[in-house]
N, C-alpha and C positions, 0 to 999 in steps of 0.2 A: 550651253544646257547639257549637250550630252555626256560632256565630260561631268558635271556635278551629278548626274542621275548616275553616270556610272559609279561614281565614287560613293554615293548614298546608295547603291546595291549592294556594291562591296563593304560597306559599312553595315548594312542590314544582315548580310551572309555572316560576316564576322561575329556578329551581337547573337545571331541565329547559334551560330556553330558554340559559341562560349556559354550560351544557355545548355544547350544539348551535352557537351562536355564537363558540365558542371552538375548538371541532371545526374549524369552516368556517374560520376566519381560519387556522389550522396548516394544513390543506388548502391552501387560495388561496396562502399564503406558499410552502410548499414547492413546491406546481407553479410558482409564477413562477421559482424556482431552477432549478427542474430543467428549465425550458425556455429558459432563457436560451441564448443561442449565442454564440459564442467564434470569432472568425476566428482562424486560425494560417495563417502565411505565412513558416516556416522556409525556407531553402535547400533546392531538392528533394535527396531521397536517390536513390540507384541501386538497384535488386535486383541481386544477384549469385548467380551459380547455380556458383561457385568452390569447390571442395569445401574449403579453409582457412577460406575466408570462413563457409561454413555451419556448418563447425566451432566457429569463435569464438563465432557466434551460438547454438550450442546449449550451450556454454560459460557464454555468461552469461545464459541461460533457465533453465539448472539452478541456476546458484551467486547469481543475483542475486534470488531467489524468484519468480520465474515459475512454475515447476512446482508450487511448493508451494501455491498457488491454482489453479491454471487445469490441474493434473494434468501428470504427467511426460511424457505424449502429447500434451499440448494439449486433453486431452479435456473440462475443467472440471470444475466441483465446485460444490457448495454449501460457502461457505468459513466461515459462521456462520448460525443461526437463533436470533436472539434474540429470540423471540416476538412481544410487541405492539410491539417497535422495529424491527425490519429482519430481514429475510430476504436474506442477502449473497451473491450468485452470480457466479462467476467463469465465463465462457461458454466453451463450445468455442471454442477456435481455429484448427482444421483446416478444410480446403475442405469438409468435409458441412455446417458450422454458421455459418462466417463469412460474415456480410455481404459480396458482391464488390466492395462499396465501397472494402473496407479495402485499399488498395495500399501500399507501403513508406510514404508519407508520412502516409496515415493512421493506419498503424499508428504511426507516430512521434507523430503530433499525440496517439493515444491514451494510450502510454506515457510521454512527455515533458509534455502538457500535461492529460491528463486529460479529453481531449475525443474526442467521438465522431466518425464519418464524417458524421452529419448536425450537425455543429459543437453540439451540445449537451454538457451535462458528462455525463462517467461517473460514478455513484454507485459509494462506497466504494473508489476506485480510486486507491491512494496515490502520485500522480503526482511529488509533490515527492520521491519517492525517486530517481526517475529525471530529473527535469526538467534535469540537467547531463549528461547521459550523451553522450559524445562523437558526433559524425556518423557516425565509422567504425563504431564499437562498435553504433548505432541502427542501422545499414544493415544490418550483421552479425546483429541480434539481428531485424531485420524479414523479410530474407532467409530465416531458417531457420524463421520461423513459417509463411511463404507455403510453404515446403516442406513441411510437417508432412504426411504421410498422415492421409488422412479418415479420422475416428473418429465413430461413429452417436451417441455419448451426449448426451444433452440433459438437463443438469442444471435446467433451468427458467429462470425470471427473477429479477432483484433485484426485492424487493417495499420498498417504505418503508410501514413501517403506521404505524396510528394515534397511538401514543406517541411512535415516532420525527420524524413531522412535527411534533408538541407540543415534542420537546425542540428540534427542529431551528427553530421559532419563535423559542423564547426564547433560543437561543444556545448550547445546550448539546450540541448534537449536529450538529455540520458533515458534509453532504452529498457535497459537491463539492470535491475540489480545485483544479478549474479555477478555482473562484472567486476563489483567494488566489494563484495562480501568475502570473509574469513571461510574457505572451504576445509580447513583443516579439520579432521576427523577429530570429535571429540565428545564426551559426556556432558550433557547440561544437567544442573540441578534443577527440581521444582521446589522452590522455597513454602513452607507453610503459612498458610493465610494467617496473617495477624496485623492489626491497625497500625504498623509501624512504617518509617520512613524507607526503611530496606525493603519491606514487600511492597509500599507503593512505589518505589524504581522501578521493581520487578513488572508491575503493572502500567508503569507511564512508557514503556516501550512502545505501547500503542499509540501514545501521543506523539513521540518524538518526531514520526514520520511528516509532519505538518509543523508542530510547533518547534523543532530543534532539540539536539541532546543537552542544551541547556535550557529548554522551554522558555527562551526569550521570544519566540515567534519569529516572521517574518518572509515566511514563505508564502508563496501565491501561485495558485495553478494556473491562473488564466486572468487577463486584462479585464474581466466581469466578475470575477470572484475576490473575495475581501484577503487582504493579509492576516495570516495565521496570528492569532494573539499570544500575547505575552502571559506566561503562566506564572512567573517569580513574582515575589510579593515586592515588587518594586512600584511605585506609584504608577508606571506605565502599564502596569499588568495587573494584578490582584491585590495591591497592597491596601484598597480601600476595599475591599471583599471581605466579608465574614463567611466562617464555614457553612452556613445557613443559606448565602449567594450562591458558593461554591455549588453544593447540592442541588440546588434551583433548576441552576444551569446545565448540570448534567443528567437530570430527571426530567425537567420540562422545557430545556432549551430557552431558558428565559434570563436574562440579564439584571440585575439588580433594577436598573430603572423600567424593568418590564417590557423590553424591548424583545424581540425574538433573535434567537442566533441564526445565520444563514444556514440552509439548508446543508450545506457541506459538511458542517459540526456534524457528526455521527451521535446525537445524544439519544437517539431512541435506544442505541446499542448501549452507551453507559447507562441509561435511565435503568438497564436490567442489571445494574451492577449490585453486590449487596451492599448492606449498609457498613460493613468492613471493609471491603474494598475502597469505598470513596473517601472513608474516614482515611486509609493507608496514603490514600493517592494527596489528601490535603495535608499530611503530615510530611509527605516527601515533598510536595511542592514548597512546603514551608520551611524545610531544613535548606534549600538552594539559596545561593547567593544572590540577592535583589540586584537584578540586572534591567537597565534600560532597552527601550526596543529595539531589537536589531535592525540597523539601516542599509 
C-alpha cells in the first residue's frame, strides 16, 4: 500500500510539474509575442479641423465598426469577457484617457497595422480590416477621433488569461494582427465613392474579418456564437436574396424570413451607410464567384 501511495504521489508531482511547465511555457511564448515591436514608417498624414473632413471621419467611425467596440462617443467598452481565455477591452479614445502619444500617424499605425504608440502590437485589434484604408480616409478618421470631446469612462484593460495564452502557444488563438500584416511603408489611395463593384470591394474590407476575404463565411468567434454567413450569390449564401433583402439586413438587422440577425453582426453600424455604399457593396458581392459555405 505504501508503495502504491508513493507512486501515486510521484505521479501527482509529475503531473503538477507538467502543468506548471506548460503554463510557464505558454506565458513566456505569449509574452514574447506581446512585447515584440514593429516599426511603422508610412508616409505622414495631416490632421484636419475642416468640418467636412471631420464629418467624413465621423461617418467612417460609425459605419466601419469603430463605434461598435469603442462606443458611439469613443468612451470605450468591454467587448468580450471570455472567462479563462480573454477579457477584450476597446479603450476610451477621448482626450480623457487617450495617451497623448497618439497623434494622427500613431492612430493610423494602430488602425491599419495593429501597432501601439510604443510599437508593440495591439491585442484583439482587427487591423487587417482596415490595413488598406486610404490615406485621405485614414486622416479624416484620425482627425475625428482626436476631436472627440472628453469622456471619463474607464473600461479597464485587456487581459490575456491562462487558457488564452495556452491556446496562443499551440496556434489556436492568434493575439496580434500585427504579426501577420504587411508593414512596408506605402501610400494608400482613397477611391472616389461610386456605386461600383470596385468601390464595394474597398468597403467590404470591413466585412472580411468575419466573412473571409472570399466572403464565403465560416468564421466563429466562440461556441455560443453563430458561424459568419456566406455572402456570395451561391444558394448557401445570398443566392435567393434580393437587393431589398440585403438592404433590410444591413439597415434593420432582419433576414428575409423576418428573423433577427445575431447581435454580433454590426448592423447598427451598416445602417448608417449611405444608399450609394450599400449599392456598391451589393454590386461587389454580386461580382464574386458563387461559392459554397466554407467548411
